[in-house]
LUMTOR-810377 format. One record per residue (C-alpha): x, y, z; residue in three letters. Coordinates in steps of 0.25 Angstrom, whole numbers, plus 2048, in hexadecimal, padded with zeros to 3 digits. Example, Ala and Ser with C-alpha at 12.3 -4.5 7.8 and 13.67 -1.06 7.14 Angstrom:
BEGIN
8317EE81FALA/8377FC81DSER/
***
This chain:
BEGIN
AF4741D11MET/AE6748D14LEU/AEF754D16GLY/AFE756D14PRO/B06748D12MET/B09744D20ARG/B0E737D27ALA/B0F733D35TRP/B15726D3CARG/B13724D4BASP/B0E732D4DGLY/B1A738D46GLY/B19740D3AARG/B2273BD2ELEU/B29743D24ALA/B25740D16LEU/B2F747D0EGLY/B2D750D02PRO/B1F752CFCVAL/B22749CEFARG/B2673ECF9GLN/B19740D01GLN/B12740CF3ALA/B17732CF1VAL/B1372DCFELEU/B04733CFCALA/B0472CCEEALA/B0771FCF5LEU/AFE722D02ALA/AF3725CFALEU/AF3718CF3ARG/AF670FCFFPRO/AFA701CFDGLY/AFA703CEELEU/B07702CE4LEU/B09710CDFVAL/B13710CD2SER/B1F719CD1ARG/B1871FCC5GLU/B0B722CCEGLN/B13729CD8LEU/B1C731CCELEU/B0F736CC7ASP/B08739CD4GLY/B13740CDBVAL/B19747CCFTRP/B0F748CC4GLY/B1474DCB7GLU/B21752CBDSER/B28745CC1PRO/B35746CC8PRO/B42745CBEGLN/B47739CC6SER/B39731CC3GLY/B37726CCBARG/B44726CD3LYS/B3E731CDCVAL/B33728CE2LEU/B3C71ECE9PRO/B4372ACF1SER/B3572FCF5TYR/B30722CF9VAL/B3D71FD01TYR/B3B72DD08GLY/B2D728D0CLEU/B3171BD11ARG/B3B721D1AGLN/B31729D20THR/B2571FD20LEU/B2C712D23ASP/B3170DD31GLU/B4070DD31SER/B47701D2BGLY/B3B6FED23THR/B3F6F6D16ALA/B396FBD09PRO/B316EED08ALA/B296F2D16ASP/B28700D12SER/B1C708D12LEU/B1F70BD04ILE/B226FFCFBARG/B29700CEFGLY/B236F6CE4GLU/B256F3CD6ARG/B22700CCFGLY/B1E709CDBGLY/B1A70ACEATYR/B10706CF4ARG/B0C70CD01LEU/B09701D0CVAL/AFD706D14VAL/AFF6FCD1FASP/B01704D2CGLY/AFF711D26ILE/AF371AD29ARG/AEF724D1DLEU/AE672FD20ASP/ADF72DD12VAL/ADC71FD16ALA/AD6724D24GLU/ACE72FD1CLEU/AC8723D15ALA/AC571BD20GLU/ABE726D27ARG/AB672AD1CVAL/AB171CD1AASP/AAE71BD28GLU/AA6727D27ALA/A9F722D1AGLN/A9C715D20ARG/A9571DD2DALA/A8E725D24LYS/A8871AD1CALA/A83713D29SER/A7C720D2DGLY/A86725D37ASP/A89733D32PRO/A8F738D3FVAL/A9A72ED3FTHR/A9C730D30ALA/A9D73FD33ALA/AA873CD3DASP/AB0733D34ARG/AB073DD29LEU/AB4748D33SER/AC173ED37ALA/AC373DD28ALA/AC474BD26LEU/ACD74DD32ALA/AD8745D29LEU/ADA750D20PHE/AE475BD23ASP/AE4764D18GLY/AE5762D09GLU/AE9752D06PRO/AF774FD02LEU/AFA75ED04ALA/B06763CFCGLY/B09756CF6LEU/B0D757CE6PRO/B0974ECDBGLY/AFC74BCD3PRO/AF973FCDBTYR/AF9747CE8ALA/AF1752CE1ASP/AE6748CDDALA/AE6741CEBGLU/AE474ECF1ARG/AD8752CE9GLN/AD3744CECARG/AD5746CFBLEU/ACF754CFALEU/AC374ECF4ALA/AC2744CFFARG/AC374FD09LEU/AB7756D03ARG/AB0749D02THR/AB1746D12VAL/AAD754D15ARG/AA1752D0DLEU/A9E745D13GLU/AA074AD21ARG/A97756D1ELEU/A8B74DD1AGLU/A8D745D26CYS/A8B752D2ELEU/A7F754D27VAL/A7A746D2ALEU/A7C747D39THR/A76755D3AGLY/A8275ED3CARG/A7D768D32PHE/A84774D38ALA/A9176DD38ASP/A8F76AD29ALA/A8B777D25LEU/A9777DD2BASP/AA1774D24GLU/A99775D17LEU/A9A784D17ALA/AA9784D16ALA/AA9779D0CLEU/A9F77FD03SER/AA678DD03ALA/AB2786CFDALA/AAA77FCF2ASP/A9C785CF1PRO/A9977DCE4ALA/A9A770CEBASP/A8C769CEAGLU/A9075FCF5SER/A92769CFFLEU/A85770CFBVAL/A7D764CFDALA/A83761D0ALEU/A80770D0FARG/A7276FD0AMET/A70762D12ARG/A76769D1FALA/A6D775D1DLEU/A6276CD1BTYR/A65765D28GLY/A67772D2FSER/A58775D2BGLU/A5D77FD21ARG/A55779D15GLN/A53787D0DALA/A6278AD0FGLU/A6677CD09ALA/A5D77FCFDLEU/A6478DCFCGLY/A72786CFCVAL/A6D77DCF0TYR/A68789CE9GLN/A75791CEAASP/A7D784CE5MET/A74783CD9CYS/A76791CD5GLY/A86790CD8ARG/A86784CCFLEU/A7F789CC4ARG/A85797CC3GLU/A94792CC6GLU/A93784CBELEU/A87784CB6GLY/A82777CBEVAL/A76772CC7ASP/A7976BCD3PRO/A7C75CCD4GLY/A73751CD7ASP/A77750CE6GLU/A7575ECE9LEU/A6775ECE2ARG/A63752CEAARG/A67759CF7VAL/A5E765CF2HIS/A5375CCEFGLU/A54756CFDALA/A54764D04VAL/A48767CFCLEU/A41759D00ARG/A4675BD0FARG/A4D74DD0DASP/A5374BD1BASP/A5973DD17GLU/A5F742D0AARG/A6574ED10LEU/A6874AD1FLEU/A6873BD1FGLY/A5F730D24PRO/A60733D33ALA/A5A742D2FALA/A4E73CD28ALA/A48738D35HIS/A49745D3BTHR/A40751D39THR/A4975DD3CHIS/A46763D2ELEU/A37769D2EPRO/A2F760D24GLY/A39755D23ALA/A3574BD18ALA/A3273DD1CGLN/A38732D13ARG/A2D72AD0CVAL/A3171CD11SER/A26713D0ASER/A2A70CCFEPRO/A2070BCF2LEU/A226FCCF2ARG/A2D6F4CF9ALA/A336EACEEVAL/A3F6E1CEDASN/A426DCCDFASP/A516D8CE2LEU/A556CCCDAPRO/A576BFCE2GLY/A666BDCE8ASP/A6E6B6CDESER/A756ADCE9GLY/A826ADCF1ARG/A8A6BACEFLEU/A996B7CF1ILE/AA56C0CF1GLY/A9D6CDCF1ARG/A9C6D1D00ASP/AA46DDCFEARG/A9C6E2CF3GLU/A8F6DFCF9LEU/A936E7D06ALA/A956F2CFDGLN/A886F1CF7LEU/A806F0D03ILE/A886FAD0CALA/A80706D12PRO/A7D711D09ALA/A7D71FD0CALA/A70723D13PRO/A6572BD0BGLY/A6A729CFESER/A68720CF2VAL/A74716CF2SER/A79711CE5VAL/A83705CE5VAL/A88700CD7THR/A8E6F2CD4VAL/A966EFCC8ASP/A9E6E3CC2GLY/AA06DBCB6THR/A946D2CB1ALA/A936C6CBAGLY/A996CBCC6VAL/A8D6CACCEGLY/A886D9CD0LYS/A796D4CCFTHR/A7B6CACDBALA/A826D4CE3LEU/A796E0CE2VAL/A6C6D7CE4VAL/A736D1CF1ARG/A776DFCF6ALA/A686E3CF3ALA/A626D7CFBARG/A6B6DBD07GLU/A676EAD06LEU/A586E7D03SER/A556E9D12GLY/A596F7D12HIS/A506FBD06HIS/A426F8D0APRO/A3C700D00ASP/A406F6CF4GLY/A4B6EFCEECYS/A4B6EFCDELEU/A536E8CD4PHE/A556EDCC6VAL/A5D6E5CBBASP/A616F0CB1LEU/A666E5CA7HIS/A736EECA2ALA/A796E1C9FHIS/A6E6D7C9BSER/A686D0C8EALA/A5B6D7C93GLN/A586E5C90ARG/A5F6F0C99ARG/A566F6CA3GLN/A53704CA0ALA/A5370ECACPRO/A44711CA8GLU/A40703CA8ARG/A47700CB6ALA/A4070CCBCLEU/A33707CB8GLN/A356FACBEARG/A3B700CCBLEU/A2E709CCCLEU/A256FDCCAARG/A2D6F5CD4SER/A2B6FFCDFLEU/A1C701CDBGLY/A1E710CD9ALA/A1870FCCBALA/A0C70ACC5SER/A0770ACB7GLY/A0F711CABGLU/A1C716CAFLEU/A24721CA8PRO/A2F71DC9EGLY/A3872AC9FASP/A43727CA8LEU/A43735CAFGLU/A35732CB3GLU/A37724CB8LEU/A4472ACC0THR/A3C734CC7ALA/A31729CCAALA/A3B720CD0TRP/A4272ACD8ARG/A3572FCDEALA/A30721CE0ALA/A3D71DCE7THR/A4172ACEFSER/A39725CFDPRO/A3E717CFBLEU/A4C710CFFARG/A4E706CF4LEU/A586FCCF0LEU/A5A6FBCE1LEU/A636F2CDAVAL/A676F4CCBLEU/A6D6E9CC4ASP/A756E8CB7ASP/A756F8CB5ALA/A7C6FDCA9LEU/A7F70CCADASP/A7B718CB6ALA/A7071DCADASP/A69710CAFGLN/A6A711CBEVAL/A6871FCC2ARG/A59721CBEPRO/A57714CC8LEU/A5D719CD4LEU/A5271BCDFPRO/A50728CE6ALA/A4E723CF5GLY/A58727CFFALA/A5E719D05GLY/A5C712CF7SER/A67709CF1ARG/A6A705CE4VAL/A736F9CE0LEU/A776FACD1VAL/A7F6EFCCBALA/A856EFCBCGLY/A916EBCB4ARG/A946FACB2ARG/A9A703CBDARG/A9070ECBDLEU/A9A719CC0ALA/A8F724CBCGLU/A8571FCC7LEU/A87726CD4ASP/A8971ACDEALA/A8D718CEDASP/A9570CCEAARG/A9A705CDEARG/A9D6F6CE0VAL/AA56EFCD4THR/AA36E0CD5LEU/AAF6D8CD1GLU/AAF6C8CCEPRO/AB06BFCDBLEU/ABE6BDCE1GLU/AC36AFCDFSER/ABF6AACECGLY/AB16AFCEBASP/AB06AACDDALA/AB369CCE2VAL/AA969ECEDSER/A9E6A1CE3LEU/AA1695CDBLEU/AA168CCE6THR/A94691CEBHIS/A8F68FCDDLEU/A94680CDBILE/A9567CCE8GLY/AA067BCF3ALA/AA266CCF1GLU/AA566ECE1ARG/AAD67ACE3ALA/AB6674CEESER/AB8667CE6GLY/ABE66FCDAGLU/AC467CCE2PRO/ACF67FCD7GLU/AC467ECCCALA/ABA686CD4THR/AC5692CD5ARG/AC8690CC7GLN/ABA691CC2LEU/AB769ECCBALA/AC46A4CC4GLY/ABE6A0CB7LEU/AB16A8CBBCYS/ABA6B4CBEASP/AB26B5CCCGLY/AA66BACC4LEU/A9A6B6CCBPRO/A916B4CBELEU/A9C6ABCB9ALA/A9D6A3CC6LEU/A8E6A1CC7ARG/A8E69CCB9ILE/A9A692CBBALA/A9368ECC8GLY/A8668BCC0SER/A8C683CB6ARG/A9367ACC0LEU/A8667ACC8GLN/A7F674CBCASN/A8A66ACB7ARG/A8D662CC3HIS/A96659CBBSER/A9F665CB8TRP/AAB667CC1THR/AB0675CC4VAL/ABD672CBDGLU/AB566ECB0HIS/AAE67CCB0LEU/ABC682CB2VAL/AC167ACA6GLY/AB667EC9DARG/AB868DCA0MET/AC768CC9DALA/ACC696C92GLY/AC46A4C90ASP/ABD69EC84GLU/AB5694C8DHIS/AB469DC9AARG/AA86A6C97LEU/AA169CC90GLY/AA1693C9CGLU/A9B69DCA4LEU/A8D69DC9FSER/A81696CA4VAL/A72698CA0GLY/A706A7C9DASP/A7C6ABCA5ARG/A896ADC9FSER/A956B5CA3VAL/A996B8C95GLU/A8B6BEC92ALA/A8C6C7C9EALA/A996CDC99PHE/A946CDC8BARG/A886D6C90LEU/A936DFC97SER/A9B6E0C8ATYR/A8E6E3C82ASP/A8B6EFC8BGLN/A986F6C86LEU/A9B701C7DTHR/AA26FCC70PRO/AAF704C76GLY/AAD6FCC83GLN/AAB6EFC7BGLN/AB76F0C74ARG/AC06F4C80GLY/ABA6E8C87PHE/ABE6DFC7BARG/ACC6E6C7CALA/ACD6E1C8BLEU/ACA6D3C85GLY/AD86D3C7EVAL/AE06D9C89ALA/AEC6D0C8BPRO/AEC6D2C9BTHR/AE26D1CA5VAL/AE46DFCAAGLU/AE76EACA1PHE/AE76F9CA0ASP/AE2704C97VAL/AEE703C8ELEU/AEC6F5C8BTHR/ADD6F7C87VAL/AE1704C80ALA/AEB6FDC77ALA/AE06F2C73VAL/AD66FCC70LEU/AE0705C69ASP/AD9710C71ALA/ADE71CC7APRO/AE1718C88PRO/AD6722C8DARG/ACB71DC84ASP/ACF70FC88THR/ACF712C97GLU/AC1717C96ARG/ABC70AC8FVAL/AC3702C99LEU/ABD70ACA5GLU/AAF708C9FSER/AB16F9C9ELEU/AB56FACADVAL/AA8701CAFASP/AA06F5CA8THR/AA76EBCB1SER/AAD6E5CA6LEU/ABB6E9CAALEU/AC26EACB7GLN/ACC6F6CBBGLU/AD46EFCC7PRO/ADD6FBCC8ARG/ADD708CC1PRO/AE1706CB3GLY/AE26F7CB2ARG/AD66EFCADTYR/AD26E1CADARG/AC76D8CA8LEU/AC06CDCB2HIS/AC46BFCADASP/AB76BCCA6LEU/AB56C9CA1VAL/AC26C8C9AARG/ABE6BBC93VAL/AB26C3C8EHIS/ABA6CEC89ALA/AC36C5C82ARG/AB86BEC7BARG/AB16CBC76VAL/ABF6CFC71ALA/AC16C3C69GLU/AB46C5C63ALA/ABA6D1C5BVAL/AC86C9C57PRO/ACE6D4C4FALA/ACC6DEC59GLU/AD16D4C64ALA/ADE6D1C5CALA/AE26DFC5AALA/ADF6E3C68ALA/AE86D8C6EARG/AF26DCC65ARG/AF16EBC6AALA/AF26E6C78ALA/AFF6DDC75TYR/B046E9C6FARG/B036F1C7BLEU/B0B6E7C84PHE/B166E5C79LEU/B186F4C78ASP/B186F6C87ALA/B226EAC89GLY/B2B6EFC7EARG/B2B6FEC83ILE/B2E6F9C91THR/B396F0C8ESER/B486F5C8FASP/B4B6EEC81TRP/B476FBC7AGLY/B436FFC6DARG/B4D6F4C66THR/B496E8C70GLY/B3E6E4C68PHE/B416E3C59PRO/B356DDC54THR/B266DEC58GLY/B1E6ECC59PRO/B256F8C5EARG/B1F6FFC69PRO/B14708C65SER/B12716C6AVAL/B08713C74GLY/B05714C83PRO/B13713C89PHE/B1B71FC88GLY/B27719C8FTHR/B2C70CC93TRP/B2870FCA1GLN/B1A711C9DASP/B1B704C96ALA/B216FCCA1GLU/B16702CABALA/B0B6FDCA2TRP/B126EFCA2LEU/B136F0CB1ASP/B046F3CB3ALA/B016E6CAAALA/B086DDCB6GLY/B086CECB4GLY/B006CECA8GLU/B0A6D1C9DLEU/B0E6C2C9BPRO/AFF6C0C97ASP/B006CAC8CVAL/B0A6C1C85VAL/B016B4C87ALA/AF56BCC83HIS/AFC6C0C75ALA/B016B1C74ALA/AF46ACC76ALA/AEE6B5C6CHIS/AF76B1C62GLY/AFF6BEC62GLU/B0C6B8C64THR/B156C3C5FASP/B0F6CCC69PHE/B106C1C74ALA/B206C0C70CYS/B226CFC6FTRP/B1B6D2C7CILE/B226C8C84ALA/B306CDC7EGLU/B2B6DCC81ALA/B296D8C90LEU/B356D1C92CYS/B3E6DCC97ASP/B336E2C9FTYR/B306D5CA7PHE/B3F6D2CA9VAL/B426E1CAEARG/B366DECB8GLN/B3B6D1CBCGLY/B2E6CACB7ARG/B356BFCB1TYR/B2A6B5CB2GLN/B206BECAAGLU/B2B6C1CA0GLY/B2E6B1C9EARG/B1F6AFC9DTHR/B1C6B9C92ALA/B296B4C8ALEU/B266A5C8BGLU/B176A8C87THR/B1C6AFC7BALA/B276A5C78LEU/B1D69AC78ALA/B166A1C6CGLN/B236A7C65VAL/B2369DC59ASP/B166A4C55GLU/B1C6B3C55ALA/B1D6BAC49GLY/B296C1C4EASP/B356B8C4CPRO/B3E6BFC57ARG/B356BBC62MET/B3A6ADC63SER/B486B2C67GLN/B426BFC6EALA/B396B7C78LEU/B456ADC7CARG/B4F6BAC7EASN/B456BFC86CYS/B436B2C8FLEU/B526B1C8FGLY/B526C0C94TYR/B486BDC9FTHR/B4F6B0CA3CYS/B5D6B8CA5VAL/B576C2CAFHIS/B506B6CB7GLN/B5E6AECB7ARG/B586A2CAEARG/B656A2CA7TYR/B63694CA1ALA/B55698C9BGLN/B5B6A6C96ALA/B6669EC8EARG/B5D695C88ALA/B546A1C84CYS/B5F6A9C7EPHE/B6569DC77MET/B57699C71GLU/B566A8C6BALA/B636A7C65LEU/B61699C5EGLU/B5469FC59ILE/B5C6ABC54GLY/B656A2C4CARG/B5969DC44ARG/B526ABC43ALA/B5D6B6C46PRO/B586C2C4EASP/B656CAC52PRO/B5D6D2C5CTYR/B586C5C64GLU/B676C0C63LYS/B6C6CCC6AALA/B626CAC75ARG/B666BBC76SER/B756BEC76LEU/B736C9C80THR/B6A6C0C89GLY/B746B5C89LEU/B7F6BFC8DGLY/B766C3C99ALA/B756B5C9CLEU/B846B2C9CASP/B866BECA4LEU/B7D6BACAFSER/B836ABCAFLEU/B926B2CB0GLY/B956ADCA2ASP/B9D6BAC9EGLY/BA26B4C91ASP/B956B1C8DGLY/B8E6BDC91ALA/B9A6C6C89LEU/B986BDC7DARG/B886BEC7CHIS/B866CCC81ALA/B916D1C78ALA/B8A6CAC6CALA/B7C6CFC70GLY/B816DDC72ALA/B886DEC64GLU/B7B6D9C5DLEU/B716E1C65ALA/B7B6EEC62GLU/B7A6EAC53ARG/B6B6E9C53LEU/B696F5C5CGLY/B636EEC67SER/B666F8C72ASP/B606F0C7ETRP/B666E2C7AVAL/B746E9C78ALA/B736F1C85SER/B706E4C8CMET/B7A6DCC85ALA/B856E7C89LEU/B816E7C98VAL/B836D8C98ILE/B916DAC91LEU/B956E5C9BGLY/B906DDCA7LEU/B996D1CA2THR/BA56DACA0HIS/BA26DFCAETYR/BA26D2CB4PHE/BAF6CFCADGLY/BB56DBCB2ARG/BB66E2CA5ARG/BB16F0CA9ASP/BB56F8C9DGLU/BAE6EEC94GLU/BA16EEC9DALA/BA16FDC9ELEU/BA16FEC8EALA/B966F3C8ECYS/B8D6FBC98PHE/B8F708C90ALA/B8B702C83ASP/B806FBC8AALA/B7B709C90ARG/B7C70FC81THR/B72705C7CHIS/B68707C87ALA/B69716C86GLU/B63714C78ARG/B5670FC7EASP/B57717C8AGLY/B5070CC94ARG/B56710CA2PRO/B57702CA6ARG/B5F6FEC9AMET/B6970BC9DLEU/B6A708CACGLY/B6E6F9CAAARG/B7C6FCCA4PRO/B7E708CADLEU/B7C6FFCB9SER/B856F5CB4CYS/B906FFCB0ALA/B91704CBEALA/B966F7CC3ASP/BA26F8CB9VAL/BA5707CBEHIS/BA4702CCCLEU/BAF6F8CCAARG/BB7702CC3LEU/BB670CCCEGLY/BAF716CC6ASP/BA571ACD0HIS/BA1727CCBGLY/B9D720CBDGLU/B96716CC5ALA/B8E71FCCDARG/B8A727CC0ARG/B8571ACB8VAL/B7E714CC4LEU/B76721CC8ARG/B72721CB9ARG/B6E712CBAALA/B66713CC6VAL/B5E71ECC0GLY/B5B717CB3LEU/B5770ACBAVAL/B4E710CC4GLU/B47717CB9GLN/B46709CB2ALA/B42703CBFGLY/B4C6F8CBEASP/B4D6F5CCEVAL/B596EBCCCPHE/B626F4CC4LEU/B5E700CCDCYS/B636F7CD9ALA/B6F6F3CD3ARG/B73701CCESER/B70707CDCLEU/B796FDCE3THR/B85700CDAARG/B8270ECDCLEU/B8470CCECGLY/B92705CE9THR/B96711CE1VAL/B9271ACECGLU/B9A712CF6GLN/BA6711CEEALA/BA5721CEDGLU/BA5722CFBGLY/B96723CFFASP/B93716D06PRO/B8671DD0CASP/B8171FCFEALA/B85712CFAALA/B7C70BD05VAL/B71714D01ALA/B71710CF2LEU/B73701CF5HIS/B66702CFEHIS/B5F709CF3GLN/B636FDCEAALA/B5E6F3CF5LEU/B506FACF4ARG/B506F9CE5GLN/B546EACE7HIS/B486E9CF0ALA/B3F6ECCE5LEU/B446E0CDDLEU/B3D6D2CDFSER/B466C5CE0PRO/B3C6BECD9LEU/B3E6C6CCCTHR/B4C6CBCCDGLU/B576C0CCCPRO/B626C9CD0SER/B5A6CDCDDTYR/B646C7CE7ASP/B716CACDFTRP/B6D6DACDFLEU/B696D8CEEGLU/B776D3CF1MET/B7E6DDCE8ASP/B776E9CEFILE/B796E4CFEARG/B886E1CFASER/B8A6EFCF6ARG/B826F4D02LEU/B8A6ECD0BGLY/B976F2D06HIS/B91700D08ALA/B8D6FDD15TYR/B9B6F9D18LEU/BA1705D12ALA/B9970ED1DTHR/B9D705D28GLY/B906FFD2AARG/B956F1D2BVAL/B886EAD32HIS/B7F6EFD26GLU/B8A6EBD1CALA/B8A6DDD22ARG/B7B6DCD22GLN/B7B6DFD12GLN/B866D4D10PHE/B7E6CAD18GLN/B726CCD10HIS/B7A6CAD03VAL/B7E6BDD08LEU/B706BAD0CALA/B6B6BCCFEVAL/B776B5CF8HIS/B746A9D01ALA/B656A9CFEALA/B666AACEFHIS/B716A7CE5ALA/B746B3CDDHIS/B796B5CCFGLY/B7E6C1CC8GLY/B786CFCC5GLY/B6D6D1CB9ARG/B746D0CACALA/B6B6DBCA8GLY/B626D5C9EGLY/B636D6C8FPHE/
***
């Protein structure tokens, strides 16, 4: 990819197909091992000009890539490109990517350079540059390739600059100047190139020429851009004036005298001092972070490393341990300053901190200036000849830190704080997360003793979980148990049950988890505080910008800024782009501060519930008439049903929790409405258990609902789910209960749904008379009410009943009427179902032309809707049409395409999985026979028998209602 898109296997070049197919491969390869959604691929490759066929173009490109990249005979499940729900993933095992090799060589170079070996670093960087072969991703179309091309070109520039610096550090000044001349001609305003050129000239004993280059650059910048040189170029200029060999040419050059009058570094400190606090005890679970803090720094520079994390996560303990391990490398002094950003004490101003630091070094006596600029100058002058280690704890922002940075080469600064100091230049940034479960248990075991922990292993694990892996919480809990020998671990776990007690138990003496969180909250701006309270009412653990925007009644862009600012304060996590969550204990605190403003909290919760309700109703195929009571979907963030469905997909398995959240907070109507709205979504995705959980949670509260329709509606929804699960006895009980309730409190819409549901149930059980009776009554009532979805489903059930009774004309009439109702709402799945069913009738009547027409339309519709089952069903019937029309080869191809669709289904969530496979393979076997391929036909029929023997199968899907 570091040139034209190319691939090889066993030394042989592979043909990757058209450029857009190559662009699809690049989009997968540059996200190795990650699931890339179809929407991401379409947007990345086609941008604002998507193909007319939409998503349908992607499988053809993926198929072409699989044919090229996979070994012959590789099954889709073992392909290098794996199809998963919603997208594709490139499996990187056994694949070498030039971008990965580039990263490895650059990483090797940086390690070599950091260890003081610029010669090896230059060699590794040269090898990295050799990987480039012209412009990266040359000729590939699409916005994703364009963005990645620019990123890789920027990486190329960085590698070139790093290599040139290594040439300077190894004394290869002439080589560096030759290459710099060509690069500078192409970009004369690049200050990084000018700085390197000045250093190379200085190393070639051409100091005056180096100064002249600086003056020329100053003139060009002022004349063309109206600006002065940046900090780095000015520092290089000052170093040339001072003849600072170590700054310009590296530590090795500092011990040589190749420049006349080379200055000698002053190495004696004013007064060696070590005021690091005592080590706080055993550090558990922080090996990786500690290694990052003590890793070698670039020689000759002042290294700054920041550590951020939420309150109580152990930042101070980590930086103090790192400082103690580094202290031997900093003989001129190890200093510690608590800046009190989040403390009951007064915050430490930079002026006061500088006065203390200067006195600690013995660099000042008597009265010190109070002006920040004068103090900063004095501090830099005092520290310029020193190699210091400085720890700045509990820092608030970059403005508090910058004046305290020492000037001496080789000094190191460790900065700890709750906020991410993005404005501060740092060599490394470490974000500290709560301990993993095993490490949390280890710390708790260390605190309470191995004997006590091993005697109650389950309670110890529960207590570690209740402490959310937060070291402060674990130490407080451990301290309470240390001081209460009569308490068991299980007793403390019981005391912490429930959010209302959890934080209260995590307090001992002057240490309190809640107090630590409160100090963080008090430091927030009013807008951030309101945003944090909004997170406390979120009905899911993980959420996105839209959820919080709805709660705040604010534009998404403004909301995102608030959320990102809370991430920077370490109160909020962003586990993946666009998705946020709170640590468990922080969430408890957020709920408490939210409930302190009850009117705001209640309105915020209802706004969140409304968003989920709108998404469920917009996504549902039941359409505009499918939800006759409750709020109508507002004009909000969901432009289409696809947008709403994608948003619900992102919520994952937390959707039933929204129903439980509403029920727990007394919002029974919202709990019922949301459970009903999500029913069709869950059934379509085969997520029956989640749908049942949501419905049963709402049903338990339905007597408290203000909407009388809900008592029948939720039972109908549960029956609908049970029909798809083939839990027929429970489905019948639900429908009959709904009808019985309807006799006491009539609701014609719910009656139509109950009757249609019973029709679907009778059809599934082979009771044709019952199916005709119930479905006909449901269809008549739904048509009178104008309920298109129920009418369409009832007519499909009637059509299937007539089809199984060999009443073909009646079946076609029902399917035609069903299609008419479906067209009013325009949902592709609703249109595709009667078309696919009608094709069976046309096939039996020998009308192959009409069967082909309706099946092709059905395939296009159900592919658009993402209904894998209906797509496979329609494709295999289209194969039967092709065979009947004398093209068995085309039939074989279509049946195989149907099998590929079938492979995307799960036998755990699709009750008709086995029936569909047997249907497809039976048709495929007959197609093989028509081509004379008897062996392949026998294999298919044997496979059908094997599936039949392993699992008893019933009829096909009734289609739902």
